C-alpha positions, 0 to 999 in steps of 0.5 A, a space after each residue: 529491477 526496482 528495490 524498496 522497502 517495508 518496515 513496521 516502523 514503531 515507538 522502538 524502531 529506527 525513525 522514519 527520518 533516519 531510515 529514509 535519508 539511509 534508503 535515498 542514500 543508498 539507492 533504495 526505490 522507495 519505503 512502504 508502511 504498514 497500518 494498525 490503529 489498535 490491536 484490541 487485546 480480547 483478539 479471536 482473529 488468528 494471526 495470519 502468518 500463525 502463532 503469535 502476533 508479534 508485538 510490533 502489530 500493536 505498535 506501529 506508527 501512524 504511516 501518513 506522519 511516519 511517511 510525511 516525515 520521510 518526504 520532508 527529508 527526501 527528494 526522490 524516495 517513493 512512498 508508500 502505504 502497505 497497507 492502508 486499511 480502507 474500510 476503517 478510514 473516513 474516506 474525506 479525511 482519507 482523501 485528503 491525507 493522500 493527497 496532501 502526502 501526494 502534494 507534498 512529495 512531488 508526486 511520489 506516493 504509491 497508496 497502497 489498500 487491503 481489506 484486513 485480517 483483524 475481525 477485532 480491530 475493524 469492528 471497533 471502526 463500525 466496519 460489518 465484516 463481510 461487507 468491507 470490500 464493498 465497503 472499501 470500493 465505494 470509498 475509494 470512489 469517494 476519494 476519487 470524486 474529491 481528487 477529480 479536476 471539477 467538483 464531482 459528487 458520489 452516492 453509494 449504498 456506504 459512502 457519499 460526499 456533495 459535490 465540493 471543492 477539494 485541495 490540494 489534488 494529487 499530482 499524479 495524473 489519472 489513468 484509465 478508470 483511476 484517478 490519484 495517486 498511485 494504487 495497488 490492492 493487496 490480497 490473495 489470488 482471485 478472481 474476484 480480487 483481480 477484477 476489482 484490481 482491473 476496475 479500480 487500481 494500477 495493480 497488485 501488492 501480493 505478500 510473499 510473491 508466492 504462486 506468481 507464475 500461476 496468478 500473474 497471467 490470471 491477472 493479466 487476462 482479467 486487466 486486458 478483458 477490462 480493456 487496461 492497457 498491458 503495459 500499466 499493470 503492475 504487480 509489486 510482490 511485498 514483504 519479500 525476502 528478496 534472493 538471486 534466485 526469486 528476483 531472477 524468478 519475478 525478473 522472468 513474469 516481467 515485475 520491475 519492483 519488489 519490495 524487501 522486508 526490513 525488521 522491525 528493529 533498532 538503527 544497528 540492525 536495520 542498517 545491517 539489514 541494508 547492508 545485506 540487501 544492497 547486494 541486489 541494488 
């Protein structure tokens, strides 16, 4: 099983360059980074994990800039977002960022996308909360029009682009309905999410990995119903605190990659966590 990592990199933590080098040297599979552009002080949205919102949410580095640094100092380390808040981005700009990172890294990029939980943050980006998922789907479709080999137009309710020259193209080649970097969608298990994954993505990025015994078979059924190749479905438990029993359970479910959570801390503490996780490599 491949063990990747995620961390809230901030202006106070280990740097992307130092972490990326350590991960590759130690044999970890990848680095996924979360995204929050800002956290409004007058916050009404409750923190999904309960309690006070941790300080690092308002201090996160831009994931594409940080992953660009990581790409420059590694050769094998997979690079991903976990997750990109797709509705909060201009899709033409985001298509350029993702394609550039995939191109410069030699096809190592995974675009993890999600729809967020912070209503106030999304509102500052002009996102109407009730339509954010439909908006995200259209923005992804527009990005794929720009990633297509031939100039391709896209016209939707929320987004449109003319047939355009747009380079670089992502290194990764089309798979079924998916054009561009490997794309994983985050979110809670359910038929609507699973249908969306089967239509639009390479797989699922579930936080924590609870309940997968029940949900993975349902996702596989939706995937096969959509005519997708069962061998191409990726389920990647995210922000996991690994243990031998948990990893063995994931392996029984056919899961081949897990993303372990690192502390949002300085170099010494993060390296101690990597030493502890090394037992699972």
